[in-house]
Every structure is written in C-alpha cells, then in structure tokens.
C-alpha positions as CSV (number, residue, x, y, z in Angstrom):
1,Q,161.3,61.6,41.6
2,H,163.2,61.2,38.7
3,W,166.4,63.2,37.1
4,L,166.9,62.1,33.8
5,G,169.8,63.0,30.8
6,A,170.2,62.5,27.6
7,T,173.1,62.8,25.1
8,Q,173.3,62.5,21.4
9,S,176.9,60.8,21.5
10,P,177.1,56.9,21.1
11,G,178.2,56.4,25.2
12,T,181.9,56.4,26.5
13,L,182.7,53.1,25.4
14,Q,185.0,52.8,22.5
15,N,186.7,49.8,20.3
16,T,183.3,48.0,20.4
17,S,181.8,46.8,17.2
18,A,178.6,46.7,18.2
19,F,178.7,50.7,18.5
20,E,180.7,51.3,15.4
21,R,177.2,49.9,13.6
22,W,174.9,52.3,15.0
23,S,173.2,55.4,13.4
24,E,173.7,58.8,14.3
25,T,169.9,59.3,13.6
26,L,169.1,57.8,16.5
27,L,169.2,58.8,20.1
28,F,171.0,57.6,23.0
29,S,169.8,58.3,26.1
30,Q,170.7,57.7,29.4
31,K,167.6,57.5,32.3
32,S,168.6,57.7,36.1
33,E,166.0,56.8,38.6
34,C,165.9,57.2,42.6
35,H,162.4,55.4,43.9
36,Y,162.1,56.1,47.7
37,T,160.4,53.9,50.0
38,N,158.6,55.3,53.6
39,G,161.0,58.4,53.3
40,M,164.0,57.2,53.1
41,Q,164.4,53.7,55.1
42,R,164.6,52.2,51.2
43,V,166.2,53.8,48.5
44,R,166.2,52.1,45.0
45,Y,168.6,53.3,42.0
46,L,167.9,52.5,38.5
47,K,170.2,53.5,35.5
48,R,169.1,52.7,31.9
49,L,170.5,52.6,28.5
50,I,167.6,53.7,25.6
51,W,168.7,53.1,22.2
52,G,166.0,55.1,19.8
53,Q,162.9,53.9,22.3
54,Q,164.2,50.5,23.2
55,E,166.0,49.8,26.5
56,I,169.2,47.9,26.2
57,C,170.5,47.4,29.1
58,Y,170.0,48.6,32.5
59,Y,172.0,48.8,36.6
60,D,169.1,48.2,39.5
61,S,170.9,48.7,43.0
62,D,168.5,46.1,44.4
63,L,169.9,43.4,42.1
64,G,173.7,44.9,42.7
65,F,174.6,44.4,39.3
66,S,173.6,45.7,35.7
67,V,171.8,43.1,32.6
68,A,171.8,43.7,29.2
69,R,168.3,43.5,28.0
70,T,169.1,43.0,24.2
71,E,172.3,41.8,22.1
72,L,173.1,45.9,21.8
73,G,173.4,46.2,25.1
74,R,175.1,43.1,26.2
75,P,179.0,44.2,26.2
76,I,177.6,47.7,28.2
77,A,176.4,45.4,30.8
78,E,179.4,43.3,31.0
79,Y,181.6,46.5,31.2
80,W,179.6,48.2,33.9
81,N,179.5,44.7,35.8
82,R,183.7,45.3,35.5
83,L,184.5,46.2,39.6
84,E,185.8,49.3,38.9
85,W,182.3,50.2,37.5
86,L,180.3,48.6,40.0
87,S,181.9,50.4,43.0
88,Y,180.5,53.4,41.4
89,L,176.9,52.2,40.5
90,W,177.3,51.1,44.5
91,A,178.2,54.4,45.8
92,S,174.8,56.2,43.4
93,V,172.1,55.1,46.1
94,E,173.9,58.0,48.6
95,K,176.5,60.0,46.5
96,F,173.1,60.4,44.2
97,C,169.7,59.5,45.3
98,S,170.2,60.0,49.0
99,Y,172.2,63.6,47.7
100,N,169.5,64.4,45.5
101,H,167.0,63.8,48.2
102,R,168.3,66.1,50.7
103,R,169.0,69.1,48.3
104,F,165.5,69.1,46.7
105,K,163.5,68.1,49.2
106,N,161.9,71.3,50.3
107,I,160.7,72.0,46.8
108,T,159.4,68.5,45.8
109,V,158.5,66.3,48.8
110,D,157.5,68.8,51.6
111,R,155.8,71.0,48.9
112,R,152.5,71.7,49.8
113,V,149.7,73.9,47.7
114,K,146.3,74.2,48.6
115,P,143.3,73.5,45.8
116,R,140.7,76.2,44.5
117,V,137.3,74.6,44.9
118,K,134.2,75.5,43.3
119,I,131.2,73.8,41.7
120,S,129.3,74.5,38.1
121,T,126.3,73.2,36.5
122,L,125.8,72.0,33.1
123,K,121.6,71.7,32.8
124,A,120.2,68.9,30.5
125,E,118.7,69.5,27.4
126,S,115.4,67.5,28.5
127,S,113.8,67.8,31.8
128,H,113.9,63.8,31.4
129,R,118.1,63.7,31.6
130,P,120.1,64.6,34.6
131,S,121.6,67.4,35.1
132,L,125.8,67.8,35.3
133,L,127.2,69.0,38.4
134,V,130.9,69.7,37.8
135,C,133.4,70.5,41.0
136,S,136.6,71.4,40.0
137,A,139.9,71.5,42.1
138,T,142.9,73.1,40.5
139,G,146.0,74.7,41.6
140,F,147.4,72.1,43.7
141,Y,150.6,70.2,44.9
142,P,151.2,67.0,45.3
143,S,148.5,65.0,43.1
144,E,147.5,62.8,45.4
145,I,143.6,64.3,45.9
146,A,140.7,62.5,47.1
147,T,137.4,64.5,46.2
148,K,133.9,63.1,46.9
149,W,129.9,63.9,46.5
150,F,127.2,64.0,48.6
151,K,123.5,64.8,47.9
152,N,121.4,65.7,51.5
153,G,124.6,64.6,53.4
154,Q,124.8,60.9,51.9
155,E,127.4,60.1,49.4
156,E,127.2,59.6,45.6
157,T,128.7,56.7,44.3
158,A,126.5,55.9,41.1
159,G,126.7,58.5,38.5
160,V,130.0,60.3,39.9
161,V,133.2,60.0,36.6
162,S,136.3,61.3,37.9
163,R,138.2,62.7,34.8
164,E,141.9,62.5,34.3
165,L,144.5,64.4,36.4
166,L,146.4,67.4,34.4
167,H,149.5,68.7,35.0
168,N,148.7,72.7,34.9
169,G,153.0,73.1,34.0
170,D,153.5,75.0,36.9
171,W,154.0,72.1,39.3
172,T,150.3,72.1,40.2
173,F,147.6,69.6,39.2
174,Q,144.1,70.6,38.2
175,I,141.0,67.5,38.6
176,Q,137.2,67.3,37.7
177,V,134.9,65.2,39.4
178,M,131.4,65.1,37.9
179,L,128.0,63.9,39.2
180,E,124.8,63.0,36.9
181,T,121.9,63.8,39.0
182,K,118.1,64.7,38.6
183,P,118.1,67.6,41.2
184,R,114.8,67.7,43.1
185,L,113.9,71.4,45.0
186,G,115.6,72.0,48.1
187,D,118.3,69.1,47.4
188,V,121.7,70.0,48.7
189,Y,124.8,68.6,47.2
190,T,128.1,68.7,48.7
191,C,131.4,68.0,47.1
192,Q,133.7,67.2,49.2
193,V,137.9,67.8,48.7
194,E,140.6,66.0,50.7
195,H,144.4,66.6,50.0
196,I,147.5,66.6,52.6
197,S,147.8,70.8,52.1
198,L,144.4,70.6,54.3
199,Q,143.5,70.7,58.2
200,T,140.2,69.9,56.9
201,P,138.4,69.1,53.9
202,I,136.8,71.7,51.8
203,T,133.3,71.6,51.2
204,M,131.5,73.6,48.4
205,Q,127.7,73.1,48.6
206,W,125.0,73.8,45.6
207,V,121.5,74.0,46.5
208,A,118.9,73.3,43.7
209,Q,116.7,76.1,43.7
210,S,113.3,76.4,41.4
211,D,113.7,79.1,38.8
212,T,111.5,81.5,40.6
213,A,113.5,81.3,43.6
214,K,116.4,82.1,41.8
215,R,114.6,85.4,40.2
216,K,113.4,86.6,43.6
217,M,117.4,85.8,45.0
218,F,118.3,88.3,41.9
219,I,116.0,90.5,42.5
220,G,116.5,91.1,45.9
221,I,120.4,91.2,45.7
222,G,119.1,94.2,42.8
223,G,117.0,95.5,45.0
224,F,119.9,95.9,47.7
225,V,122.6,97.2,45.1
226,L,120.3,99.9,43.9
227,G,119.1,100.9,47.6
228,L,123.0,100.8,48.7
229,S,123.6,103.4,45.4
230,F,120.8,105.9,46.4
231,T,122.0,105.9,49.9
232,V,125.9,106.5,48.9
233,L,124.9,109.2,46.6
234,G,122.5,111.2,49.0
235,L,125.4,111.3,51.4
236,L,127.7,112.5,48.7
237,I,125.4,115.4,47.8
238,Y,124.4,116.0,51.7
239,Q,128.1,116.1,52.1
240,K,128.6,118.5,49.2
241,N,125.5,120.8,50.2
242,K,126.9,121.2,53.8
243,K,130.0,122.5,52.8
244,D,128.7,124.7,50.1
245,G,125.9,126.5,51.4
246,P,122.3,126.1,49.7
247,I,120.5,122.4,49.5
248,I,120.3,121.4,45.3
249,L,117.5,119.5,44.6
250,V,118.3,116.5,42.5
251,H,116.4,114.2,40.2
252,L,117.1,111.0,39.5
253,N,115.1,108.7,37.2
254,Y,113.7,105.6,38.9
255,T,112.5,104.0,35.8
256,K,115.5,104.4,34.6
257,I,117.7,103.0,37.0
258,L,115.1,100.1,37.3
259,K,114.7,99.6,33.9
260,T,119.0,99.7,34.3
261,V,119.4,97.4,36.7
262,S,116.6,94.5,35.7
263,L,119.0,94.6,32.2
264,N,121.9,93.8,33.9
265,F,120.4,90.8,35.8
266,K,118.7,89.2,32.3
267,D,121.6,86.8,31.5
268,I,121.4,85.3,35.2
269,L,117.9,85.1,35.6
270,D,117.2,83.5,32.3
271,F,120.5,80.7,33.4
C-alpha cells in the first residue's frame, strides 16, 4: 500500500544555497511508502524526496536514519538526521503506517471481488495452424490470480500464453490466458481459475465439435423455441376464446416462421 504526496513548493528548508538554485519548472515531490510483511508483524516506512524524476534523498525505518542520493539531497538528509526530525520519522511507523493500515484495511487488504470467467475461441485461418482458446477472467480483486488450462483432464503447459494483467480503473483487474491447440472432435478443454475470493476454483469447459454437430444443436434449439412459441400462442388463443365465446381459427404461415428462424440462426451456424 502506498500513499503519495506531491507539492510544487521547494520544501520547508530555507536559507540553503542548494535550494536557491532550484528551477521553478521542475516538480519537487514527496513519496511516503508503507510496506507490510505477514500482516502487521513487520512494518517498514520509507520517505522519499524526488526532484524532477530523480530521487535525491530518503529515510528508511529499517536503517533508522536518512541517506542522501545526490549532492542536492545532502543538506536535506543532514537536516532529517537531527534528533527532532528523527523522533518524528521514528514515530511515523505507528502514526502513519499502522494508523492507515487500520483505517483502510477493510477496503484494501480485506477487499474481495470474485472474477467473472468465460472462454472464447479464435479459429485458425487454415487447418494446418492451431486454434486459439482464450480464457478471460475479469472484475476481480486483489490482483493475484492463477489460471490453468486442461485438455481431457490433463494440464496443458505448452502453448499457454498469459497476457499482461490490466487495471480496470475501478479497483478491479482483468487478465487473459490463451492456449494454442489443434482440437479434435470430442476433446474437452477446461479453464480453471483460482482466486482468494473463491472457496473453490471456477471451471469453464469448451468441447470440440464438428460443424455438423453444431448445426444439429442449434437446429434443435430453434425447434424447441419454435414449439414453445406455438404452445404459448395456443394457450393465449384458448384463453381468449374461452372468455369471448366462439372459437376462432387462426391460420399460421409455418413456412414463413421456419424461414425466419433459419435466418436468425444463420450467423450462429456459420461460426
């Protein structure tokens, strides 16, 4: 966890010739860092002064004193190493690091957001090249995550490529792990994601199917949807006729309906 601060002012030290030579066009920034090990068992406080893009001096609680990085930072380090300043810096481990840890622990250290996982495919341009299976994990926190690929129950290591972890800008992360492979009919590919927010890993499967099998599956889905539509329509007509009196015969253009369903599934069948 880092808390950063920056100011355009050249600092609190005055009457120092080195500071009088500073250019007003450069940024003088102060960066305070807290590093925690094993919860709060070990806390390290770092205070850095940066002029432009160069660190000129720093204080390290592990050392207990300040160190100059450049000649420009030497008078500051000497000033910080006076007893009155050292007393303040020694207390920063508790007053700054421990205090902020207790204050923000529930929204940083203890925060847990489960990942959303999906598998997508990129078909090879030719049958001689491997296809690409992409396992995407999105919207998770903290950033540590483990993603594995399995083929028919055996972990795949060759051909696995992980992209860089990305920040979503809302305190969540996303990552993609790809597998280059040549699927055979019936092969079962599994993406397994482990994260601290999960009691058990998330697993998503992708089964290699022939184009004929895909068409049969989507035709079956289309038939089911069509049959369900007719059933609902029939019930509505029955209820209406039951209330209004005589039975009304409704003529349905089955050819037109089937043609419409076929067109709706055309993009899916061409996948």
